[in-house]
C-alpha positions in Angstrom: -68.2 13.3 15.5 -71.2 14.7 13.1 -73.7 12.1 12.3 -73.4 10.4 9.3 -76.9 10.4 7.9 -77.1 14.3 8.4 -73.9 14.1 6.0 -75.2 11.7 3.6 -77.9 13.5 3.4 -76.2 17.6 2.6 -74.2 15.2 0.3 -77.4 13.7 -1.3 -79.4 16.3 -0.5 -82.0 13.7 0.7 -84.3 16.0 3.2 -86.9 13.5 2.6 -87.2 12.8 6.9 -90.1 12.1 8.7 -90.8 13.4 12.1 -92.8 11.6 14.7 -96.0 12.3 16.4 -94.7 11.5 19.8 -91.9 13.9 19.8 -94.0 17.0 18.1 -96.1 16.2 20.8 -93.9 16.7 23.1 -92.3 19.8 22.3 -95.4 21.6 21.6 -96.9 20.1 25.1 -93.4 21.7 27.0 -94.8 25.2 25.1 -98.3 24.6 26.2 -97.0 24.1 30.6 -95.9 27.1 30.1 -98.6 29.2 28.2 -101.6 27.0 27.6 -102.8 29.8 25.3 -99.8 30.5 23.1 -101.7 28.4 19.9 -104.9 30.2 20.4 -106.3 32.6 17.7 -103.1 32.0 15.9 -103.0 31.0 12.3 -99.9 28.2 12.0 -98.2 27.5 9.0 -96.2 24.7 8.3 -94.1 24.6 4.7 -92.7 22.0 3.4 -95.5 19.4 5.6 -97.6 16.8 3.2 -100.6 15.6 5.9 -100.1 12.6 4.2 -97.2 11.6 5.1 -96.5 14.6 7.9 -97.1 13.9 11.7 -97.3 18.1 12.1 -100.5 18.2 9.9 -102.1 15.2 11.3 -101.0 16.9 15.5 -102.0 20.3 15.0 -105.8 19.4 12.7 -106.5 16.7 15.6 -105.9 19.4 18.4 -107.2 22.1 16.5 -109.9 22.8 18.4 -108.2 22.1 21.8 -105.3 24.5 20.7 -108.3 26.9 20.3 -106.4 27.6 16.4 -107.3 30.3 13.9 -106.3 28.4 10.9 -103.9 25.7 9.7 -102.3 26.1 6.7 -99.7 23.5 5.0 -97.6 23.4 2.2 -95.9 21.0 0.2 -93.5 20.3 -2.4 -93.6 19.5 -6.1 -91.6 15.6 -6.3 -90.0 16.5 -9.4 -88.5 19.3 -8.0 -86.6 18.0 -5.4 -82.7 17.0 -5.4 -83.8 13.7 -3.9 -86.0 11.5 -6.0 -87.8 8.5 -4.4 -91.0 7.0 -6.1 -94.3 8.8 -5.3 -97.4 7.6 -4.4 -100.7 10.1 -4.5 -102.3 10.9 -1.2 -105.3 9.7 -0.5 -106.3 13.4 0.0 -105.9 13.4 -3.9 -106.7 9.9 -4.7 -110.1 10.4 -4.4 -110.4 13.7 -5.4 -111.9 14.8 -8.5 -109.6 17.7 -8.9 -106.2 15.2 -9.0 -104.1 15.7 -11.9 -101.4 12.5 -11.7 -99.2 15.1 -13.9 -99.7 18.3 -11.8 -99.2 16.4 -9.0 -95.0 16.0 -10.4 -94.9 19.1 -11.4 -97.0 21.6 -9.0 -96.8 21.8 -4.9 -100.0 21.4 -2.8 -102.0 23.5 0.3 -104.0 22.2 2.0 -106.6 24.4 4.6 -107.9 23.8 7.6 -110.7 26.6 8.8 -114.1 24.8 9.6 -116.4 21.6 10.6 -116.3 20.9 6.3 -118.1 17.8 7.8 -120.5 19.3 9.2 -120.0 16.8 11.9 -119.3 19.2 14.7 -115.9 19.4 15.7 -112.9 21.0 13.0 -110.4 18.3 12.6 -108.1 16.1 10.0 -111.3 15.2 8.0 -112.2 18.7 7.3 -108.7 19.8 5.4 -108.9 21.2 2.2 -106.6 20.9 -0.6 -105.5 22.6 -4.3 -102.3 22.6 -6.0 -100.0 25.8 -5.8 -99.1 27.7 -8.7 -95.3 26.3 -8.3 -94.1 23.8 -7.1 -94.2 24.7 -3.4 -90.8 25.8 -2.5 -91.1 28.1 0.2 -89.2 30.5 -1.4 -91.8 31.1 -3.2 -94.0 34.3 -4.0 -97.0 32.2 -3.0 -95.5 30.9 0.0 -94.2 33.5 1.5 -97.7 35.4 1.1 -98.4 32.4 3.0 -95.5 33.2 5.6 -96.8 37.0 6.2 -100.1 35.4 6.6 -99.3 33.5 9.3 -99.0 33.7 13.1 -96.4 30.6 14.1 -94.0 28.2 11.6 -93.6 24.8 12.9 -92.0 22.2 11.0 -88.5 20.1 9.9 -87.1 21.7 7.1 -85.2 20.4 4.8 -81.8 20.1 6.3 -79.8 21.5 3.5 -81.8 24.4 3.1 -81.1 24.8 6.8 -79.7 28.4 7.2 -81.8 29.6 4.2 -85.1 28.2 6.1 -83.9 30.1 8.8 -83.6 33.6 7.2 -86.8 33.1 5.5 -88.5 32.8 9.1 -86.4 35.9 10.5 -86.5 38.2 7.9 -90.4 38.1 8.5 -89.4 38.7 12.1 -92.1 35.3 12.5 -92.9 32.8 15.8 -91.3 29.3 15.1 -90.6 25.5 16.5 -87.9 23.7 13.8 -86.1 20.9 13.1 -82.1 21.3 12.8 -79.1 19.5 12.7 -77.2 20.7 17.1 -74.0 21.3 14.6 -76.5 24.7 13.8 -75.7 26.4 16.9 -71.8 27.1 15.5 -73.8 28.3 11.8 -72.5 32.0 11.5 -75.6 32.9 10.6 -77.1 31.0 14.1 -74.6 31.7 16.6 -75.0 35.4 16.9 -78.8 34.9 16.8 -78.3 33.0 19.5 -75.9 35.3 21.5 -78.6 37.7 21.2 -81.1 35.8 22.4 -83.6 36.1 19.6 -83.4 32.1 19.0 -82.9 29.5 21.9 -83.1 25.3 22.1 -86.4 24.1 22.3 -87.8 22.0 25.6 -86.2 19.0 24.0 -82.9 18.1 24.8 -80.6 17.7 22.0 -78.6 14.1 24.1 -81.8 12.3 23.5 -81.9 10.6 19.8 -85.1 11.2 17.4 -85.7 8.3 14.9 -87.1 10.1 11.9 -89.5 8.0 9.1 -87.7 7.9 5.7 -88.6 7.4 2.0 -88.7 2.8 1.0 -85.2 2.2 -0.3 -83.6 5.3 1.3 -80.3 4.3 2.5 -79.8 4.0 6.4 -76.6 2.7 8.4 -77.8 -0.9 9.4 -76.8 0.5 13.4 -78.9 3.0 12.8 -82.0 1.5 11.7 -81.3 -1.3 14.6 -81.2 1.7 17.4 -85.0 3.0 15.7 -86.0 -0.7 15.6 -84.9 -1.1 19.3 -87.4 2.8 20.2 -89.6 0.4 18.6 -89.8 2.2 15.0 -89.8 -1.3 12.1 -88.6 -0.3 9.6 -88.1 2.4 6.8 -87.1 4.7 9.9 -83.3 5.8 11.2 -82.1 7.4 14.3 -80.2 10.4 13.9 -78.5 11.5 17.5 -77.4 15.1 17.0 -80.4 17.1 15.6 -83.2 19.2 17.7 -85.5 21.8 18.2 -85.6 25.7 17.7 -88.0 28.5 18.3 -88.2 31.8 19.4 -91.5 31.1 21.7 -91.0 30.5 25.1 -91.4 27.7 27.3 -90.8 26.6 31.1 -88.1 24.3 30.4 -86.1 27.0 29.5 -86.2 28.9 32.9 -85.7 26.2 34.9 -82.9 27.0 37.1 -78.7 25.1 36.0 -78.2 22.3 38.4 -74.6 23.3 40.1 -72.8 21.1 42.6 -71.1 23.1 45.8 -67.9 23.6 46.6 -67.5 21.0 49.3 -69.1 18.9 47.0 -66.7 19.7 44.2 -64.2 18.9 46.4 -65.1 15.6 47.7 -65.4 14.4 44.0 -61.9 14.4 43.7 -60.8 14.0 46.9 -59.9 15.6 48.8 -61.5 16.6 52.5 -62.8 19.9 53.6 
């Protein structure tokens, strides 16, 4: 049975699920174990990611020099354009910046770029992110975000669950490399299964049998048992666990090539009680 939170997300268009830093780190490390230079010299695009809330941006910004990135780009979606409304608080990037416009923030997306040592402290990290408003609301299908997609080498994000089919098609039409999160039931989608069958995309390194915990906006309805499970995993407050979410990618990782453990004929016979 599909996880109820994902079903609710589809019905209510609640696409605000914030991926945890640890989950991002574990997944990305699997690609680095296979190829330590997989991100070196690359421009990484994180659509649907606001640095104030997004651990994707925080992770790649903090690891900018370690990974050898050329450029990091994040875009966020305007609050007024989201189908699932919740109270919006200006991020620190906005509130402390002279160009902050409370009205514009509601209707325009934002772009965050990291590519230089803005602070002059000798390193490029989270403190060097520069931002401005987009012309539109930040929808990934917009002309300006499509232009950013075409500039990038790799896309990494947790796209809106309700738009997963469209988001994947948007990536594939540009022949992009990517690491994204989706419902494991997406494997059965007519838009997805043929691509898996043809070895165009595959599951990420993190097994989908594991629970993933996501942050949610304050006031988001969460089943008590899912909130309790998140708390047992160390996440107390505005969190939920989703038992059937997983990573999809077309980047290679070593765990993809691990031999499949199979039982011998004698082991199978012993298991069913037949003496050999």
